[in-house]
C-alpha distance (Angstrom), angle and dihedral (degrees) to the residues before:
residue distance angle dihedral
X1 . . .
X2 3.81 . .
X3 3.80 126.3 .
X4 3.78 89.0 -113.7
X5 3.82 93.1 57.6
X6 3.81 95.3 48.9
X7 3.84 96.6 76.1
X8 3.79 90.2 49.0
X9 3.79 90.7 52.8
X10 3.80 92.0 49.1
X11 3.80 91.9 48.8
X12 3.80 90.8 48.6
X13 3.80 91.8 52.4
X14 3.79 91.2 46.1
X15 3.78 94.9 51.3
X16 3.80 91.6 45.2
X17 3.80 89.6 54.0
X18 3.81 91.4 47.8
X19 3.79 90.0 50.6
X20 3.81 91.3 50.9
X21 3.80 92.4 50.6
X22 3.79 91.6 45.3
X23 3.78 93.1 52.7
X24 3.81 89.6 52.6
X25 3.80 89.8 56.5
X26 3.80 95.5 51.1
X27 3.83 107.2 100.2
X28 3.76 121.5 -131.3
X29 3.80 112.4 -100.1
X30 3.78 111.4 -98.0
X31 3.79 109.0 -116.7
X32 3.77 137.2 156.8
X33 3.82 89.7 -91.1
X34 3.81 94.7 53.2
X35 3.79 95.9 45.0
X36 3.81 114.4 95.1
X37 3.78 123.4 -130.9
X38 3.82 127.9 12.0
X39 3.79 103.3 -2.1
X40 3.79 100.7 -141.4
X41 3.82 94.0 49.6
X42 3.78 93.6 43.9
X43 3.78 91.6 45.4
X44 3.81 91.0 53.7
X45 3.81 89.4 48.2
X46 3.79 93.6 53.4
X47 3.80 91.3 43.4
X48 3.80 89.7 54.2
X49 3.80 88.6 53.1
X50 3.78 90.1 53.9
X51 3.80 93.4 -116.9
X52 3.78 94.5 118.6
X53 3.79 124.3 45.4
X54 3.78 111.8 -128.2
X55 3.78 107.0 -112.2
X56 3.78 112.3 -148.0
X57 3.77 98.8 168.0
X58 3.76 122.3 119.5
X59 3.82 111.1 -98.3
X60 3.81 89.0 -137.0
X61 3.80 89.6 67.8
X62 3.79 109.3 111.8
X63 3.80 97.3 173.4
X64 3.76 137.5 0.5
X65 3.80 128.6 15.9
X66 3.76 115.7 -55.6
X67 3.78 132.4 -150.9
X68 3.78 132.3 173.8
X69 3.81 94.7 -76.6
X70 3.80 109.3 8.3
X71 3.76 141.8 38.7
X72 3.81 123.3 -145.6
X73 3.81 110.6 -143.5
X74 3.82 135.2 173.5
X75 3.79 112.9 -83.8
X76 3.79 113.1 -100.0
X77 3.79 125.8 -162.0
X78 3.80 95.0 -142.1
X79 3.80 96.8 43.1
X80 3.80 103.2 37.6
X81 3.82 113.6 19.6
X82 3.81 98.3 84.3
X83 3.79 92.6 51.6
X84 3.79 91.5 47.0
X85 3.80 92.7 55.8
X86 3.81 91.3 46.9
X87 3.81 96.0 47.1
X88 3.81 97.2 43.6
X89 3.81 88.9 55.5
X90 3.81 95.5 46.0
X91 3.85 109.1 104.8
X92 3.82 90.3 -149.3
X93 3.80 89.7 60.0
X94 3.80 101.6 34.7
X95 3.82 90.9 52.7
X96 3.81 88.6 79.4
X97 3.81 99.1 40.0
X98 3.80 123.2 101.3
X99 3.82 88.9 -139.9
X100 3.80 89.3 69.8
X101 3.79 130.9 -146.2
X102 3.79 99.3 -48.6
X103 3.83 111.9 139.0
X104 3.80 114.2 -105.0
X105 3.80 115.5 -147.8
X106 3.77 123.2 -148.3
X107 3.80 89.7 -117.4
X108 3.80 92.2 53.8
X109 3.80 92.2 48.2
X110 3.80 91.0 47.0
X111 3.81 90.4 53.7
X112 3.81 89.0 49.7
X113 3.80 90.6 51.9
X114 3.80 92.2 47.2
X115 3.80 92.1 50.5
X116 3.81 93.5 50.7
X117 3.80 93.3 41.4
X118 3.81 88.6 63.6
X119 3.79 91.2 57.6
X120 3.78 130.7 -111.5
X121 3.80 136.1 -141.8
X122 3.80 90.7 -143.8
X123 3.79 104.2 41.5
X124 3.80 138.3 44.2
X125 3.79 113.5 -168.9
X126 3.81 124.1 -168.7
X127 3.76 134.0 -177.0
X128 3.79 112.3 -133.4
X129 3.80 115.8 -131.8
X130 3.77 133.9 172.7
X131 3.80 116.7 -115.7
X132 3.81 89.2 -99.5
X133 3.81 90.7 56.3
X134 3.82 104.1 -99.8
X135 3.80 113.3 146.5
X136 3.82 109.4 -130.2
X137 3.80 106.8 158.2
X138 3.79 151.5 -40.2
X139 3.79 134.2 -83.2
X140 3.80 128.4 -170.2
X141 3.79 149.4 178.6
X142 3.80 109.6 -146.7
X143 3.80 140.9 -175.7
X144 3.79 90.7 19.5
X145 3.80 112.0 -165.1
X146 3.80 108.2 -168.1
X147 3.79 91.9 -178.3
X148 3.79 92.8 62.7
X149 3.81 96.9 23.0
X150 3.80 95.9 -123.1
X151 3.79 137.2 128.8
X152 3.79 142.2 165.6
X153 3.80 119.6 -118.2
X154 3.77 132.5 -153.7
X155 3.77 140.9 162.1
X156 3.78 143.0 175.0
X157 3.78 134.4 -159.6
X158 3.77 102.9 -151.8
X159 3.79 103.3 -161.3
X160 3.84 112.3 66.5
X161 3.81 88.1 -152.8
X162 3.81 87.7 68.8
X163 3.81 94.9 53.4
X164 3.78 119.6 110.2
X165 3.82 95.5 26.5
X166 3.79 98.0 106.0
X167 3.80 95.3 -104.1
X168 3.80 93.7 118.7
X169 3.80 97.0 52.9
X170 3.80 91.9 44.4
X171 3.81 91.0 50.7
X172 3.81 90.3 49.3
X173 3.81 89.8 52.1
X174 3.80 92.4 51.3
X175 3.80 90.2 46.5
X176 3.81 91.7 51.6
X177 3.79 90.8 48.8
X178 3.79 90.1 52.2
X179 3.81 92.9 46.3
X180 3.81 95.7 49.3
X181 3.80 102.5 32.8
X182 3.80 101.4 34.3
X183 3.81 106.6 25.4
X184 3.82 91.6 33.2
X185 3.81 92.6 -134.9
X186 3.80 119.8 160.2
X187 3.82 105.0 -159.7
X188 3.81 133.8 36.4
X189 3.80 121.1 -166.3
X190 3.78 131.4 -166.9
X191 3.79 141.1 162.5
X192 3.79 135.2 -153.1
X193 3.78 136.8 -173.8
X194 3.80 113.2 -93.3
X195 3.81 92.0 -116.1
X196 3.81 94.6 48.3
X197 3.79 94.4 96.3
X198 3.80 93.7 158.1
X199 3.81 93.7 60.2
X200 3.80 91.9 43.3
X201 3.81 91.6 53.5
X202 3.80 89.9 47.7
X203 3.79 92.1 54.8
X204 3.81 92.9 44.2
X205 3.81 90.5 54.0
X206 3.80 89.1 58.5
X207 3.80 92.7 48.5
X208 3.80 105.5 -93.7
X209 3.80 113.4 145.7
X210 3.79 128.6 -158.0
X211 3.79 112.8 -110.3
X212 3.77 102.6 167.5
X213 3.76 150.5 -8.6
X214 3.77 129.8 -135.5
X215 3.82 108.5 -152.0
X216 3.80 119.0 -129.5
X217 3.80 93.7 -13.5
X218 3.81 99.6 148.6
X219 3.79 133.7 48.0
X220 3.80 106.1 -138.5
X221 3.78 120.5 177.8
X222 3.75 100.1 -39.1
X223 3.80 102.9 -26.3
X224 3.78 143.3 60.6
X225 3.80 116.9 -109.6
X226 3.80 132.9 -166.8
X227 3.77 121.9 -108.7
X228 3.81 115.7 -131.8
X229 3.81 112.5 -148.8
X230 3.81 118.6 -151.2
X231 3.80 134.6 177.2
X232 3.79 140.3 -167.6
X233 3.80 120.0 -162.5
X234 3.78 126.0 -162.0
X235 3.81 95.7 -114.7
X236 3.79 91.5 56.1
X237 3.80 90.6 45.4
X238 3.80 91.6 52.4
X239 3.80 91.9 47.8
X240 3.81 89.8 54.0
X241 3.81 93.3 43.4
X242 3.82 107.1 38.3
């Protein structure tokens, strides 16, 4: 053993010992099995003390975050890439997207998927599926600022045949629940074109309120359109979802 390797060995032993002591201090998670006495009464007691997070997710959920009509799942190259390329290049869909009508190549979309599949501190991207597993769109939380507790939200249902069925508002509700209860954010922001009444109604159903308008912000197919700015804060969300 060389003199140079001795400090490394000492540090390794020290950190291993610290890790062992730390693990001893970590309490066992409180579950129904570890709670004494009648489980439902004890569980309510510990929930009232704030020691157990109230779980309101459907027990049938095997992956992702489930609502009444949709499930938000991690994006998957094999399951979702083909639809993404098709939808992003469909004029009926891109007409309502802030990204505009620029063509999206398969390579560009693949790189986007790969980047988000690795995880990001600023973005959470979900694929939107029906409860029977049909992929119908995407839903995201972007530009997350954990310091201020804010983020920008957006979503798209790619197939026009699936519009008007309540999938969008349900997805927005699940997304808000995830943002406020899991990410611990306090304010969600979004914007829509002035003529995109369907998206505006969807956001209003969830609790978003209009707080401003930027006149003639976007150039959309031959004319400038206003941008409607909406927001949903955690207090309002909790009041609507007690």
